[in-house]
C-alpha positions as CSV (number, residue, x, y, z in Angstrom):
1,X,14.6,19.7,-3.8
2,X,18.3,19.7,-5.0
3,X,19.1,19.4,-8.7
4,X,20.5,15.9,-8.1
5,X,17.2,14.8,-6.6
6,X,15.4,16.4,-9.5
7,X,17.5,14.3,-11.9
8,X,16.9,11.1,-9.9
9,X,13.2,11.7,-9.8
10,X,13.2,12.3,-13.6
11,X,15.1,9.1,-14.1
12,X,12.6,7.2,-11.9
13,X,9.8,8.5,-14.2
14,X,11.6,7.5,-17.3
15,X,13.0,4.1,-16.2
16,X,10.6,1.8,-14.3
17,X,13.4,-0.6,-13.2
18,X,15.3,2.3,-11.7
19,X,12.2,3.5,-10.0
20,X,11.6,0.0,-8.5
21,X,15.1,0.2,-7.0
22,X,14.2,3.6,-5.4
23,X,10.8,2.8,-4.1
24,X,11.6,3.9,-0.5
25,X,12.8,7.3,-1.6
26,X,9.8,7.7,-4.0
27,X,7.4,7.0,-1.1
28,X,9.0,9.8,0.8
29,X,8.6,12.0,-2.2
30,X,4.9,11.4,-2.6
31,X,4.5,12.3,1.1
32,X,6.3,15.6,0.4
33,X,4.8,19.0,-0.1
34,X,6.3,20.1,-3.4
35,X,3.5,19.4,-5.9
36,X,5.6,18.7,-9.0
37,X,7.7,16.2,-7.1
38,X,4.7,14.5,-5.7
39,X,3.2,14.1,-9.2
40,X,6.5,12.8,-10.6
41,X,7.0,10.3,-7.7
42,X,3.4,9.1,-8.1
43,X,3.9,8.5,-11.8
44,X,7.2,6.7,-11.2
45,X,5.5,4.4,-8.6
46,X,2.6,3.7,-10.9
47,X,5.0,2.7,-13.7
48,X,7.6,0.7,-11.6
49,X,5.4,-2.4,-11.2
50,X,6.5,-4.9,-8.6
51,X,9.6,-4.2,-6.6
52,X,12.1,-7.0,-5.8
53,X,11.0,-9.7,-3.4
54,X,13.7,-8.6,-1.0
55,X,11.7,-5.4,-0.5
56,X,8.7,-7.2,1.0
57,X,10.2,-7.3,4.5
58,X,11.2,-3.7,4.3
59,X,7.7,-2.7,3.3
60,X,6.4,-4.6,6.3
61,X,8.9,-3.0,8.6
62,X,7.8,0.5,7.4
63,X,4.3,-0.3,8.4
64,X,5.4,-1.4,11.8
65,X,7.9,1.4,12.4
66,X,5.3,3.9,13.8
67,X,1.7,4.2,14.5
68,X,-0.2,3.9,11.2
69,X,-1.8,7.3,11.4
70,X,1.6,9.0,11.7
71,X,2.8,7.6,8.4
72,X,0.3,9.7,6.5
73,X,-2.2,8.9,3.7
74,X,0.2,9.0,0.8
75,X,2.8,6.7,2.4
76,X,0.2,4.2,3.5
77,X,-1.5,4.2,0.1
78,X,1.8,3.4,-1.7
79,X,3.0,0.9,0.9
80,X,-0.4,-0.9,0.4
81,X,0.0,-0.7,-3.4
82,X,3.5,-2.1,-3.4
83,X,2.5,-4.9,-1.0
84,X,-0.6,-5.7,-3.0
85,X,1.6,-6.2,-6.1
86,X,3.3,-9.1,-4.4
87,X,0.0,-11.1,-4.3
88,X,0.2,-14.3,-2.3
89,X,3.8,-13.7,-1.4
90,X,2.6,-10.9,0.9
91,X,0.4,-13.1,3.1
92,X,2.7,-12.5,6.0
93,X,1.4,-8.8,6.0
94,X,-2.3,-9.6,6.2
95,X,-2.5,-8.6,9.8
96,X,-1.0,-5.2,9.2
97,X,-3.2,-4.6,6.1
98,X,-6.3,-5.6,8.2
99,X,-5.3,-3.1,10.9
100,X,-5.0,-0.4,8.3
101,X,-8.5,-1.2,6.9
102,X,-10.1,-1.2,10.3
103,X,-8.5,2.0,11.7
104,X,-11.0,4.8,11.4
105,X,-8.3,7.4,12.1
106,X,-6.7,6.5,8.7
107,X,-7.9,8.5,5.8
108,X,-10.2,6.7,3.4
109,X,-7.9,6.5,0.3
110,X,-5.3,4.6,2.4
111,X,-8.0,2.3,3.9
112,X,-9.4,1.6,0.5
113,X,-6.0,0.7,-0.9
114,X,-5.3,-1.6,2.0
115,X,-8.6,-3.4,1.4
116,X,-7.6,-3.7,-2.3
117,X,-4.3,-5.1,-1.1
118,X,-6.1,-7.8,1.0
119,X,-8.0,-8.9,-2.1
120,X,-4.7,-9.2,-4.0
121,X,-3.0,-11.1,-1.3
122,X,-5.6,-13.8,-1.4
123,X,-7.3,-15.9,1.2
124,X,-7.2,-14.3,4.6
125,X,-6.4,-16.1,7.9
126,X,-9.6,-17.1,9.6
127,X,-8.9,-14.8,12.6
128,X,-8.6,-11.8,10.3
129,X,-11.8,-12.7,8.5
130,X,-13.6,-12.7,11.8
131,X,-12.1,-9.3,12.6
132,X,-13.2,-7.8,9.3
133,X,-16.7,-9.3,9.6
134,X,-17.2,-7.5,12.9
135,X,-16.1,-4.2,11.4
136,X,-18.7,-1.5,11.2
137,X,-17.8,0.0,7.8
138,X,-18.2,3.7,8.0
139,X,-16.5,4.4,4.7
140,X,-17.7,4.6,1.1
141,X,-19.4,2.0,-1.1
142,X,-16.0,1.5,-2.7
143,X,-14.5,0.5,0.7
144,X,-17.3,-1.9,1.3
145,X,-16.9,-3.5,-2.2
146,X,-13.1,-3.9,-1.7
147,X,-13.7,-5.5,1.7
148,X,-16.3,-7.9,0.2
149,X,-13.8,-8.8,-2.5
150,X,-11.2,-9.7,0.1
151,X,-13.7,-11.8,2.0
152,X,-14.9,-13.5,-1.2
153,X,-11.3,-14.7,-1.8
154,X,-11.6,-16.5,1.5
155,X,-14.7,-18.4,0.4
156,X,-12.7,-20.0,-2.4
157,X,-9.7,-20.8,-0.3
158,X,-8.4,-24.4,-0.6
């Protein structure tokens, strides 16, 4: 990584607002191979909190840009994390998150984070609830709990 990128990454770690404005670049860094950059980018994404509402459509576009499995676990994990931080504002991405949860070719950490995201977004559309209920969950107990939490949010929907 060039020195300028090192400086940008360090600034992202130190300044959460700056990190929030560089979320796309940070997601690419966490998908990289240089361990120290991955660790710093992860820390910056953890600290940046919610990104601007204008980023929501870009996050959705990233999910739709390629087959999910080709995006890789780290990218999918962080896309799900950032989308989940929007809560109910991200309801338009429920279908994409449901697809991620249900795709057995996706590594478990990304599927678990997508299930968490669904729980954060709130009540699911009825067709998605039906899809999830037919899912044969072949993951961990954690994935099962996160899916149950997302479904419970549906039970209290207005």
